[in-house]
MARPA-43462 format. One record per atom (N, C-alpha, C): chain; x, y, z; residue number from 1; residue in three letters; atom name. Coordinates in steps of 0.1 Angstrom, whole numbers, plus 5000, padded with zeros to 4 digits. Layout:
% MARPA-43462
  cadena    c1    c2    c3  num  residuo  atomo
       A     X     Y     Z  NUM      ALA     CA
...
//
This chain:
% MARPA-43462
  cadena    c1    c2    c3  num  residuo  atomo
       A  9113  3271  5672    1      UNK      N
       A  9108  3285  5675    1      UNK     CA
       A  9111  3293  5663    1      UNK      C
       A  9102  3306  5662    2      UNK      N
       A  9106  3316  5650    2      UNK     CA
       A  9108  3327  5657    2      UNK      C
       A  9118  3335  5648    3      UNK      N
       A  9123  3348  5652    3      UNK     CA
       A  9118  3358  5640    3      UNK      C
       A  9111  3369  5644    4      UNK      N
       A  9107  3380  5633    4      UNK     CA
       A  9118  3390  5633    4      UNK      C
       A  9116  3398  5622    5      UNK      N
       A  9127  3410  5621    5      UNK     CA
       A  9126  3418  5634    5      UNK      C
       A  9137  3423  5639    6      UNK      N
       A  9139  3433  5651    6      UNK     CA
       A  9131  3424  5663    6      UNK      C
       A  9133  3411  5664    7      UNK      N
       A  9129  3405  5676    7      UNK     CA
       A  9140  3395  5681    7      UNK      C
       A  9140  3392  5694    8      UNK      N
       A  9150  3383  5699    8      UNK     CA
       A  9145  3373  5709    8      UNK      C
       A  9151  3361  5712    9      UNK      N
       A  9147  3351  5719    9      UNK     CA
       A  9157  3349  5729    9      UNK      C
       A  9155  3350  5742   10      UNK      N
       A  9163  3346  5753   10      UNK     CA
       A  9163  3333  5756   10      UNK      C
       A  9173  3325  5756   11      UNK      N
       A  9173  3312  5760   11      UNK     CA
       A  9178  3308  5774   11      UNK      C
       A  9167  3301  5781   12      UNK      N
       A  9170  3297  5793   12      UNK     CA
       A  9169  3282  5795   12      UNK      C
       A  9178  3277  5801   13      UNK      N
       A  9177  3261  5805   13      UNK     CA
       A  9179  3260  5819   13      UNK      C
       A  9167  3255  5825   14      UNK      N
       A  9167  3253  5839   14      UNK     CA
       A  9172  3264  5847   14      UNK      C
       A  9167  3275  5843   15      UNK      N
       A  9170  3289  5851   15      UNK     CA
       A  9185  3293  5849   15      UNK      C
       A  9192  3288  5838   16      UNK      N
       A  9204  3293  5837   16      UNK     CA
       A  9205  3300  5821   16      UNK      C
       A  9208  3312  5820   17      UNK      N
       A  9209  3320  5808   17      UNK     CA
       A  9219  3314  5800   17      UNK      C
       A  9215  3310  5786   18      UNK      N
       A  9223  3305  5777   18      UNK     CA
       A  9226  3314  5765   18      UNK      C
       A  9220  3325  5765   19      UNK      N
       A  9223  3334  5753   19      UNK     CA
       A  9209  3339  5746   19      UNK      C
       A  9212  3346  5735   20      UNK      N
       A  9201  3353  5729   20      UNK     CA
       A  9202  3352  5714   20      UNK      C
       A  9190  3347  5709   21      UNK      N
       A  9191  3345  5694   21      UNK     CA
       A  9184  3356  5688   21      UNK      C
       A  9192  3364  5679   22      UNK      N
       A  9187  3376  5673   22      UNK     CA
       A  9184  3374  5657   22      UNK      C
       A  9189  3361  5651   23      UNK      N
       A  9186  3360  5638   23      UNK     CA
       A  9172  3356  5633   23      UNK      C
       A  9167  3363  5624   24      UNK      N
       A  9152  3360  5620   24      UNK     CA
       A  9151  3348  5614   24      UNK      C
       A  9140  3341  5614   25      UNK      N
       A  9138  3328  5607   25      UNK     CA
       A  9134  3317  5618   25      UNK      C
       A  9135  3303  5614   26      UNK      N
       A  9131  3293  5621   26      UNK     CA
       A  9143  3286  5626   26      UNK      C
       A  9142  3283  5641   27      UNK      N
       A  9155  3277  5648   27      UNK     CA
       A  9150  3265  5655   27      UNK      C
       A  9159  3256  5656   28      UNK      N
       A  9156  3244  5664   28      UNK     CA
       A  9165  3246  5677   28      UNK      C
       A  9159  3242  5687   29      UNK      N
       A  9166  3244  5702   29      UNK     CA
       A  9163  3231  5709   29      UNK      C
       A  9169  3230  5722   30      UNK      N
       A  9168  3221  5731   30      UNK     CA
       A  9152  3223  5737   30      UNK      C
       A  9145  3211  5737   31      UNK      N
       A  9131  3212  5741   31      UNK     CA
       A  9129  3217  5755   31      UNK      C
       A  9139  3215  5764   32      UNK      N
       A  9139  3218  5778   32      UNK     CA
       A  9140  3234  5779   32      UNK      C
       A  9143  3243  5769   33      UNK      N
       A  9146  3255  5772   33      UNK     CA
       A  9132  3262  5776   33      UNK      C
       A  9132  3271  5784   34      UNK      N
       A  9121  3278  5790   34      UNK     CA
       A  9114  3286  5783   34      UNK      C
       A  9101  3289  5783   35      UNK      N
       A  9093  3297  5774   35      UNK     CA
       A  9090  3312  5782   35      UNK      C
       A  9095  3311  5796   36      UNK      N
       A  9092  3323  5803   36      UNK     CA
       A  9105  3326  5811   36      UNK      C
       A  9107  3338  5815   37      UNK      N
       A  9118  3342  5824   37      UNK     CA
       A  9114  3348  5836   37      UNK      C
       A  9105  3340  5843   38      UNK      N
       A  9101  3343  5856   38      UNK     CA
       A  9087  3350  5854   38      UNK      C
       A  9082  3358  5866   39      UNK      N
       A  9071  3364  5865   39      UNK     CA
       A  9071  3378  5869   39      UNK      C
       A  9061  3386  5867   40      UNK      N
       A  9061  3401  5871   40      UNK     CA
       A  9048  3403  5874   40      UNK      C
       A  9046  3414  5881   41      UNK      N
       A  9032  3419  5886   41      UNK     CA
       A  9026  3426  5874   41      UNK      C
       A  9013  3423  5870   42      UNK      N
       A  9006  3429  5859   42      UNK     CA
       A  9000  3443  5865   42      UNK      C
       A  9003  3454  5859   43      UNK      N
       A  8998  3467  5864   43      UNK     CA
       A  8982  3468  5867   43      UNK      C
       A  8975  3461  5858   44      UNK      N
       A  8961  3462  5858   44      UNK     CA
       A  8955  3452  5866   44      UNK      C
       A  8958  3440  5867   45      UNK      N
       A  8952  3430  5874   45      UNK     CA
       A  8958  3428  5888   45      UNK      C
       A  8972  3432  5890   46      UNK      N
       A  8977  3429  5901   46      UNK     CA
       A  8982  3415  5904   46      UNK      C
       A  8981  3407  5894   47      UNK      N
       A  8984  3394  5894   47      UNK     CA
       A  8999  3390  5889   47      UNK      C
       A  9004  3380  5893   48      UNK      N
       A  9018  3375  5886   48      UNK     CA
       A  9015  3370  5874   48      UNK      C
       A  9023  3374  5863   49      UNK      N
       A  9022  3369  5851   49      UNK     CA
       A  9035  3366  5845   49      UNK      C
       A  9036  3356  5836   50      UNK      N
       A  9048  3352  5831   50      UNK     CA
       A  9055  3362  5821   50      UNK      C
       A  9068  3363  5824   51      UNK      N
       A  9076  3372  5812   51      UNK     CA
       A  9080  3364  5801   51      UNK      C
       A  9075  3368  5789   52      UNK      N
       A  9080  3361  5776   52      UNK     CA
       A  9095  3362  5775   52      UNK      C
       A  9101  3351  5770   53      UNK      N
       A  9114  3352  5767   53      UNK     CA
       A  9117  3359  5754   53      UNK      C
       A  9105  3362  5746   54      UNK      N
       A  9108  3369  5733   54      UNK     CA
       A  9108  3384  5736   54      UNK      C
       A  9117  3391  5731   55      UNK      N
       A  9120  3406  5734   55      UNK     CA
       A  9118  3412  5720   55      UNK      C
       A  9111  3422  5719   56      UNK      N
       A  9111  3432  5707   56      UNK     CA
       A  9123  3441  5709   56      UNK      C
       A  9130  3442  5697   57      UNK      N
       A  9142  3450  5696   57      UNK     CA
       A  9137  3464  5687   57      UNK      C
       A  9125  3465  5685   58      UNK      N
       A  9121  3476  5676   58      UNK     CA
       A  9120  3489  5685   58      UNK      C
       A  9122  3501  5678   59      UNK      N
       A  9122  3513  5686   59      UNK     CA
       A  9109  3517  5690   59      UNK      C
       A  9108  3521  5703   60      UNK      N
       A  9094  3524  5708   60      UNK     CA
       A  9095  3538  5714   60      UNK      C
       A  9082  3545  5716   61      UNK      N
       A  9080  3558  5720   61      UNK     CA
       A  9073  3559  5733   61      UNK      C
       A  9077  3568  5741   62      UNK      N
       A  9071  3571  5753   62      UNK     CA
       A  9067  3585  5754   62      UNK      C
       A  9054  3588  5757   63      UNK      N
       A  9048  3603  5758   63      UNK     CA
       A  9048  3606  5773   63      UNK      C
       A  9057  3614  5777   64      UNK      N
       A  9059  3619  5791   64      UNK     CA
       A  9046  3629  5795   64      UNK      C
       A  9043  3627  5807   65      UNK      N
       A  9031  3636  5812   65      UNK     CA
       A  9037  3649  5816   65      UNK      C
       A  9028  3659  5817   66      UNK      N
       A  9033  3672  5823   66      UNK     CA
       A  9035  3673  5838   66      UNK      C
       A  9047  3677  5841   67      UNK      N
       A  9052  3676  5856   67      UNK     CA
       A  9053  3689  5859   67      UNK      C
       A  9049  3692  5874   68      UNK      N
       A  9052  3704  5879   68      UNK     CA
       A  9063  3702  5890   68      UNK      C
       A  9074  3710  5886   69      UNK      N
       A  9086  3710  5893   69      UNK     CA
       A  9092  3725  5897   69      UNK      C
       A  9103  3726  5905   70      UNK      N
       A  9108  3738  5906   70      UNK     CA
       A  9122  3739  5897   70      UNK      C
       A  9124  3750  5892   71      UNK      N
       A  9136  3751  5884   71      UNK     CA
       A  9147  3754  5894   71      UNK      C
       A  9160  3757  5889   72      UNK      N
       A  9171  3759  5896   72      UNK     CA
       A  9169  3771  5907   72      UNK      C
       A  9161  3781  5903   73      UNK      N
       A  9160  3792  5912   73      UNK     CA
       A  9149  3790  5921   73      UNK      C
       A  9140  3778  5921   74      UNK      N
       A  9130  3776  5929   74      UNK     CA
       A  9117  3779  5924   74      UNK      C
       A  9116  3785  5911   75      UNK      N
       A  9103  3789  5906   75      UNK     CA
       A  9095  3777  5900   75      UNK      C
       A  9083  3776  5905   76      UNK      N
       A  9074  3765  5901   76      UNK     CA
       A  9072  3766  5885   76      UNK      C
       A  9075  3755  5877   77      UNK      N
       A  9074  3755  5862   77      UNK     CA
       A  9066  3742  5859   77      UNK      C
       A  9059  3741  5847   78      UNK      N
       A  9054  3729  5840   78      UNK     CA
       A  9063  3725  5830   78      UNK      C
       A  9066  3711  5829   79      UNK      N
       A  9076  3707  5820   79      UNK     CA
       A  9071  3693  5816   79      UNK      C
       A  9074  3689  5802   80      UNK      N
       A  9070  3677  5798   80      UNK     CA
       A  9080  3672  5786   80      UNK      C
       A  9082  3660  5786   81      UNK      N
       A  9089  3654  5775   81      UNK     CA
       A  9080  3648  5765   81      UNK      C
       A  9076  3653  5753   82      UNK      N
       A  9067  3649  5746   82      UNK     CA
       A  9068  3634  5741   82      UNK      C
       A  9081  3631  5738   83      UNK      N
       A  9084  3617  5733   83      UNK     CA
       A  9098  3612  5735   83      UNK      C
       A  9100  3600  5739   84      UNK      N
       A  9114  3595  5741   84      UNK     CA
       A  9114  3582  5733   84      UNK      C
       A  9124  3583  5725   85      UNK      N
       A  9125  3569  5715   85      UNK     CA
       A  9134  3560  5722   85      UNK      C
       A  9132  3550  5725   86      UNK      N
       A  9141  3539  5730   86      UNK     CA
       A  9139  3525  5724   86      UNK      C
       A  9150  3518  5727   87      UNK      N
       A  9148  3504  5724   87      UNK     CA
       A  9157  3495  5732   87      UNK      C
       A  9153  3482  5733   88      UNK      N
       A  9162  3471  5740   88      UNK     CA
       A  9174  3468  5732   88      UNK      C
       A  9185  3469  5738   89      UNK      N
       A  9196  3464  5733   89      UNK     CA
       A  9205  3453  5739   89      UNK      C
       A  9202  3452  5753   90      UNK      N
       A  9208  3440  5759   90      UNK     CA
       A  9197  3434  5765   90      UNK      C
       A  9192  3422  5759   91      UNK      N
       A  9180  3415  5764   91      UNK     CA
       A  9181  3408  5777   91      UNK      C
       A  9193  3403  5780   92      UNK      N
       A  9196  3397  5794   92      UNK     CA
       A  9193  3407  5804   92      UNK      C
       A  9198  3419  5803   93      UNK      N
       A  9196  3430  5813   93      UNK     CA
       A  9181  3433  5815   93      UNK      C
       A  9175  3434  5802   94      UNK      N
       A  9161  3437  5802   94      UNK     CA
       A  9152  3429  5810   94      UNK      C
       A  9155  3415  5808   95      UNK      N
       A  9146  3406  5815   95      UNK     CA
       A  9150  3402  5829   95      UNK      C
       A  9164  3403  5831   96      UNK      N
       A  9168  3398  5845   96      UNK     CA
       A  9173  3408  5855   96      UNK      C
       A  9177  3421  5851   97      UNK      N
       A  9182  3430  5860   97      UNK     CA
       A  9170  3440  5865   97      UNK      C
       A  9159  3439  5859   98      UNK      N
       A  9147  3447  5864   98      UNK     CA
       A  9135  3439  5863   98      UNK      C
       A  9124  3442  5872   99      UNK      N
       A  9113  3434  5871   99      UNK     CA
       A  9106  3437  5859   99      UNK      C
       A  9103  3447  5853  100      UNK      N
       A  9097  3450  5842  100      UNK     CA
       A  9102  3463  5834  100      UNK      C
       A  9109  3460  5823  101      UNK      N
       A  9116  3471  5818  101      UNK     CA
       A  9108  3482  5812  101      UNK      C
       A  9096  3479  5808  102      UNK      N
       A  9087  3490  5803  102      UNK     CA
       A  9084  3499  5814  102      UNK      C
       A  9080  3495  5826  103      UNK      N
       A  9077  3503  5838  103      UNK     CA
       A  9089  3509  5842  103      UNK      C
       A  9101  3503  5842  104      UNK      N
       A  9114  3511  5845  104      UNK     CA
       A  9117  3522  5838  104      UNK      C
       A  9115  3521  5824  105      UNK      N
       A  9117  3531  5815  105      UNK     CA
       A  9109  3544  5818  105      UNK      C
       A  9094  3540  5820  106      UNK      N
       A  9086  3552  5824  106      UNK     CA
       A  9090  3558  5836  106      UNK      C
       A  9093  3551  5846  107      UNK      N
       A  9097  3556  5860  107      UNK     CA
       A  9109  3565  5859  107      UNK      C
       A  9120  3559  5852  108      UNK      N
       A  9132  3566  5852  108      UNK     CA
       A  9131  3578  5843  108      UNK      C
       A  9122  3578  5833  109      UNK      N
       A  9121  3590  5825  109      UNK     CA
       A  9116  3602  5833  109      UNK      C
       A  9106  3599  5841  110      UNK      N
       A  9100  3609  5849  110      UNK     CA
       A  9112  3615  5859  110      UNK      C
       A  9119  3606  5866  111      UNK      N
       A  9128  3610  5875  111      UNK     CA
       A  9140  3619  5868  111      UNK      C
       A  9145  3614  5857  112      UNK      N
       A  9154  3620  5849  112      UNK     CA
       A  9149  3636  5845  112      UNK      C
       A  9138  3636  5840  113      UNK      N
       A  9132  3648  5837  113      UNK     CA
       A  9132  3659  5848  113      UNK      C
       A  9126  3653  5861  114      UNK      N
       A  9126  3662  5873  114      UNK     CA
       A  9140  3666  5876  114      UNK      C
       A  9151  3659  5875  115      UNK      N
       A  9163  3661  5878  115      UNK     CA
       A  9170  3673  5870  115      UNK      C
       A  9167  3671  5856  116      UNK      N
       A  9172  3680  5846  116      UNK     CA
       A  9166  3693  5848  116      UNK      C
       A  9153  3693  5851  117      UNK      N
       A  9145  3707  5854  117      UNK     CA
       A  9151  3715  5865  117      UNK      C
       A  9156  3708  5875  118      UNK      N
       A  9159  3716  5887  118      UNK     CA
       A  9176  3718  5885  118      UNK      C
       A  9181  3714  5874  119      UNK      N
       A  9196  3717  5873  119      UNK     CA
       A  9198  3731  5865  119      UNK      C
       A  9187  3736  5857  120      UNK      N
       A  9187  3748  5850  120      UNK     CA
       A  9176  3758  5854  120      UNK      C
       A  9178  3771  5853  121      UNK      N
       A  9169  3781  5854  121      UNK     CA
       A  9159  3781  5843  121      UNK      C
       A  9147  3785  5845  122      UNK      N
       A  9138  3788  5834  122      UNK     CA
       A  9142  3796  5825  122      UNK      C
       A  9146  3809  5830  123      UNK      N
       A  9151  3821  5821  123      UNK     CA
       A  9163  3827  5828  123      UNK      C
       A  9169  3835  5820  124      UNK      N
       A  9180  3843  5824  124      UNK     CA
       A  9175  3853  5836  124      UNK      C
       A  9181  3850  5848  125      UNK      N
       A  9177  3859  5859  125      UNK     CA
       A  9187  3871  5862  125      UNK      C
       A  9183  3881  5866  126      UNK      N
       A  9191  3894  5869  126      UNK     CA
       A  9202  3890  5878  126      UNK      C
       A  9215  3894  5876  127      UNK      N
       A  9227  3891  5882  127      UNK     CA
       A  9232  3878  5878  127      UNK      C
       A  9227  3869  5869  128      UNK      N
       A  9233  3856  5866  128      UNK     CA
       A  9242  3859  5855  128      UNK      C
       A  9253  3851  5854  129      UNK      N
       A  9263  3854  5841  129      UNK     CA
       A  9256  3851  5828  129      UNK      C
       A  9260  3860  5820  130      UNK      N
       A  9254  3859  5806  130      UNK     CA
       A  9260  3846  5799  130      UNK      C
       A  9251  3841  5791  131      UNK      N
       A  9254  3830  5784  131      UNK     CA
       A  9251  3817  5792  131      UNK      C
       A  9246  3816  5803  132      UNK      N
       A  9241  3804  5810  132      UNK     CA
       A  9231  3797  5804  132      UNK      C
       A  9231  3785  5803  133      UNK      N
       A  9220  3777  5798  133      UNK     CA
       A  9208  3777  5806  133      UNK      C
       A  9197  3779  5799  134      UNK      N
       A  9185  3780  5805  134      UNK     CA
       A  9174  3772  5798  134      UNK      C
       A  9164  3769  5805  135      UNK      N
       A  9154  3758  5799  135      UNK     CA
       A  9147  3765  5787  135      UNK      C
       A  9144  3777  5789  136      UNK      N
       A  9136  3784  5778  136      UNK     CA
       A  9144  3788  5766  136      UNK      C
       A  9157  3792  5767  137      UNK      N
       A  9164  3796  5756  137      UNK     CA
       A  9174  3786  5749  137      UNK      C
       A  9175  3776  5756  138      UNK      N
       A  9184  3765  5751  138      UNK     CA
       A  9179  3750  5751  138      UNK      C
       A  9167  3749  5745  139      UNK      N
       A  9159  3737  5744  139      UNK     CA
       A  9169  3725  5739  139      UNK      C
       A  9176  3729  5729  140      UNK      N
       A  9184  3718  5722  140      UNK     CA
       A  9195  3712  5733  140      UNK      C
       A  9202  3720  5740  141      UNK      N
       A  9212  3718  5748  141      UNK     CA
       A  9205  3709  5761  141      UNK      C
       A  9193  3715  5765  142      UNK      N
       A  9187  3707  5777  142      UNK     CA
       A  9181  3693  5773  142      UNK      C
       A  9176  3692  5760  143      UNK      N
       A  9172  3680  5756  143      UNK     CA
       A  9183  3670  5754  143      UNK      C
       A  9195  3675  5751  144      UNK      N
       A  9206  3667  5750  144      UNK     CA
       A  9210  3662  5764  144      UNK      C
       A  9209  3670  5773  145      UNK      N
       A  9213  3667  5787  145      UNK     CA
       A  9204  3656  5793  145      UNK      C
       A  9191  3658  5789  146      UNK      N
       A  9180  3649  5792  146      UNK     CA
       A  9184  3634  5788  146      UNK      C
       A  9187  3635  5773  147      UNK      N
       A  9191  3623  5767  147      UNK     CA
       A  9203  3615  5773  147      UNK      C
       A  9214  3623  5778  148      UNK      N
       A  9224  3617  5785  148      UNK     CA
       A  9220  3612  5798  148      UNK      C
       A  9211  3619  5806  149      UNK      N
       A  9209  3614  5818  149      UNK     CA
       A  9200  3602  5818  149      UNK      C
       A  9191  3600  5807  150      UNK      N
       A  9183  3588  5806  150      UNK     CA
       A  9190  3576  5802  150      UNK      C
       A  9203  3579  5795  151      UNK      N
       A  9209  3569  5791  151      UNK     CA
       A  9218  3562  5802  151      UNK      C
       A  9221  3571  5811  152      UNK      N
       A  9229  3565  5824  152      UNK     CA
       A  9221  3557  5832  152      UNK      C
       A  9207  3563  5832  153      UNK      N
       A  9197  3556  5842  153      UNK     CA
       A  9191  3544  5837  153      UNK      C
       A  9190  3542  5824  154      UNK      N
       A  9183  3532  5818  154      UNK     CA
       A  9194  3520  5812  154      UNK      C
       A  9207  3523  5815  155      UNK      N
       A  9218  3513  5810  155      UNK     CA
       A  9216  3500  5817  155      UNK      C
       A  9211  3501  5830  156      UNK      N
       A  9209  3489  5839  156      UNK     CA
       A  9199  3479  5833  156      UNK      C
       A  9190  3486  5825  157      UNK      N
       A  9179  3477  5821  157      UNK     CA
       A  9180  3473  5805  157      UNK      C
       A  9194  3476  5802  158      UNK      N
       A  9198  3472  5787  158      UNK     CA
       A  9191  3481  5777  158      UNK      C
       A  9186  3492  5780  159      UNK      N
       A  9178  3502  5772  159      UNK     CA
       A  9187  3512  5767  159      UNK      C
       A  9187  3515  5753  160      UNK      N
       A  9192  3529  5747  160      UNK     CA
       A  9184  3539  5742  160      UNK      C
       A  9188  3550  5743  161      UNK      N
       A  9179  3563  5740  161      UNK     CA
       A  9182  3567  5728  161      UNK      C
       A  9174  3566  5717  162      UNK      N
       A  9176  3573  5704  162      UNK     CA
       A  9175  3588  5704  162      UNK      C
       A  9164  3592  5712  163      UNK      N
       A  9162  3607  5711  163      UNK     CA
       A  9152  3611  5723  163      UNK      C
       A  9153  3622  5727  164      UNK      N
       A  9145  3628  5739  164      UNK     CA
       A  9142  3642  5737  164      UNK      C
       A  9130  3647  5737  165      UNK      N
       A  9127  3660  5733  165      UNK     CA
       A  9117  3666  5745  165      UNK      C
       A  9120  3680  5747  166      UNK      N
       A  9111  3686  5754  166      UNK     CA
       A  9102  3695  5746  166      UNK      C
       A  9088  3693  5748  167      UNK      N
       A  9079  3701  5740  167      UNK     CA
       A  9070  3710  5748  167      UNK      C
       A  9070  3709  5761  168      UNK      N
       A  9061  3719  5768  168      UNK     CA
       A  9069  3724  5780  168      UNK      C
       A  9070  3736  5780  169      UNK      N
       A  9077  3743  5791  169      UNK     CA
       A  9069  3758  5794  169      UNK      C
       A  9065  3760  5806  170      UNK      N
       A  9059  3771  5811  170      UNK     CA
       A  9060  3774  5826  170      UNK      C
       A  9058  3786  5829  171      UNK      N
       A  9057  3788  5845  171      UNK     CA
       A  9044  3783  5849  171      UNK      C
       A  9045  3778  5861  172      UNK      N
       A  9032  3774  5868  172      UNK     CA
       A  9022  3784  5869  172      UNK      C
       A  9009  3782  5867  173      UNK      N
       A  8998  3792  5867  173      UNK     CA
       A  9000  3803  5878  173      UNK      C
       A  9003  3799  5889  174      UNK      N
       A  9003  3807  5900  174      UNK     CA
       A  9012  3819  5901  174      UNK      C
       A  9024  3818  5891  175      UNK      N
       A  9034  3827  5890  175      UNK     CA
       A  9037  3832  5876  175      UNK      C
       A  9026  3827  5868  176      UNK      N
       A  9028  3831  5852  176      UNK     CA
       A  9027  3846  5850  176      UNK      C
       A  9015  3852  5857  177      UNK      N
       A  9012  3865  5855  177      UNK     CA
       A  9023  3875  5859  177      UNK      C
       A  9029  3871  5871  178      UNK      N
       A  9040  3880  5877  178      UNK     CA
       A  9053  3878  5869  178      UNK      C
       A  9056  3867  5864  179      UNK      N
       A  9067  3865  5856  179      UNK     CA
       A  9065  3872  5842  179      UNK      C
       A  9053  3872  5838  180      UNK      N
       A  9051  3880  5825  180      UNK     CA
       A  9053  3894  5826  180      UNK      C
       A  9048  3900  5838  181      UNK      N
       A  9050  3915  5841  181      UNK     CA
       A  9066  3917  5843  181      UNK      C
       A  9073  3909  5847  182      UNK      N
       A  9088  3911  5849  182      UNK     CA
       A  9094  3910  5835  182      UNK      C
       A  9090  3902  5827  183      UNK      N
       A  9097  3902  5813  183      UNK     CA
       A  9094  3914  5806  183      UNK      C
       A  9080  3919  5807  184      UNK      N
       A  9077  3931  5800  184      UNK     CA
       A  9084  3942  5806  184      UNK      C
       A  9086  3944  5821  185      UNK      N
       A  9094  3954  5825  185      UNK     CA
       A  9111  3954  5820  185      UNK      C
       A  9115  3942  5819  186      UNK      N
       A  9128  3939  5815  186      UNK     CA
       A  9130  3946  5799  186      UNK      C
       A  9119  3941  5793  187      UNK      N
       A  9118  3946  5778  187      UNK     CA
       A  9118  3961  5777  187      UNK      C
       A  9111  3969  5785  188      UNK      N
       A  9109  3983  5786  188      UNK     CA
       A  9123  3988  5790  188      UNK      C
       A  9129  3982  5800  189      UNK      N
       A  9141  3989  5804  189      UNK     CA
       A  9152  3985  5792  189      UNK      C
       A  9152  3975  5787  190      UNK      N
       A  9163  3972  5775  190      UNK     CA
       A  9160  3982  5764  190      UNK      C
       A  9147  3985  5761  191      UNK      N
       A  9143  3995  5750  191      UNK     CA
       A  9150  4008  5754  191      UNK      C
       A  9147  4012  5765  192      UNK      N
       A  9152  4027  5770  192      UNK     CA
       A  9167  4027  5770  192      UNK      C
       A  9172  4015  5774  193      UNK      N
       A  9187  4017  5775  193      UNK     CA
       A  9192  4018  5760  193      UNK      C
       A  9185  4011  5750  194      UNK      N
       A  9190  4012  5737  194      UNK     CA
       A  9187  4028  5732  194      UNK      C
       A  9177  4034  5737  195      UNK      N
       A  9176  4047  5732  195      UNK     CA
       A  9185  4057  5738  195      UNK      C
       A  9189  4054  5750  196      UNK      N
       A  9199  4062  5757  196      UNK     CA
       A  9212  4060  5750  196      UNK      C
       A  9215  4047  5746  197      UNK      N
       A  9230  4044  5739  197      UNK     CA
       A  9229  4052  5726  197      UNK      C
       A  9217  4052  5720  198      UNK      N
       A  9216  4057  5705  198      UNK     CA
       A  9220  4073  5707  198      UNK      C
       A  9213  4079  5717  199      UNK      N
       A  9213  4093  5719  199      UNK     CA
       A  9228  4097  5722  199      UNK      C
       A  9236  4090  5732  200      UNK      N
       A  9249  4093  5734  200      UNK     CA
       A  9259  4091  5722  200      UNK      C
       A  9255  4080  5715  201      UNK      N
       A  9264  4079  5703  201      UNK     CA
       A  9262  4091  5692  201      UNK      C
       A  9251  4094  5691  202      UNK      N
       A  9248  4106  5681  202      UNK     CA
       A  9255  4119  5687  202      UNK      C
       A  9254  4122  5700  203      UNK      N
       A  9261  4133  5706  203      UNK     CA
       A  9276  4133  5704  203      UNK      C
       A  9281  4119  5707  204      UNK      N
       A  9296  4117  5705  204      UNK     CA
       A  9300  4118  5691  204      UNK      C
       A  9292  4114  5682  205      UNK      N
       A  9295  4117  5668  205      UNK     CA
       A  9294  4131  5663  205      UNK      C
       A  9284  4138  5669  206      UNK      N
       A  9283  4155  5665  206      UNK     CA
       A  9296  4161  5672  206      UNK      C
       A  9300  4157  5683  207      UNK      N
       A  9311  4163  5690  207      UNK     CA
       A  9325  4162  5681  207      UNK      C
       A  9326  4149  5674  208      UNK      N
       A  9337  4146  5669  208      UNK     CA
       A  9337  4153  5656  208      UNK      C
       A  9324  4154  5648  209      UNK      N
       A  9323  4162  5637  209      UNK     CA
       A  9326  4177  5638  209      UNK      C
       A  9323  4182  5649  210      UNK      N
       A  9325  4197  5652  210      UNK     CA
       A  9341  4199  5655  210      UNK      C
       A  9346  4188  5661  211      UNK      N
       A  9361  4190  5663  211      UNK     CA
       A  9369  4188  5650  211      UNK      C
       A  9364  4182  5642  212      UNK      N
       A  9372  4179  5629  212      UNK     CA
       A  9369  4192  5620  212      UNK      C
//
């Protein structure tokens, strides 16, 4: 059999896992080695199809769909992970610990995204401690949390995550206008507070000048 760059071949002898060949080139092997690692259900046809013992080790991307979830404060939001970069590291786990590692990656990616979205608030809410991580203001931190969540969930399938990014984040349409008005009101209050602070500072400076 032949192995191409960034490809691996799992060796199975009468149902017993014998190891994985990762070196590219032409190899001789026991002729009784199996060419499949069991069967899986094809998503389109619904039929059982053999799982090839050849596994690609190349980096792959998964474009996540837009999900509608509630954030930490219960506000409905729309969130999506535009791309997850992943690759198979442990071929034995990928073939034998899960039915279909591709489907497993897609399902767990959605689950992890939902969990991360409910962990943080969309934006800083009144009464909340300053500096708290939010989905809107701390995209880098949230993306890193998503990456760590995926790494834990996909370790069972022998998959590692190279990168995970959030690219879409918005309030759900039914509350978007109300939240926009709230943000505008907060901006007006902040501006007025700044004006008052400036006026008080000027008066204080004038009093100090007169006292001198």
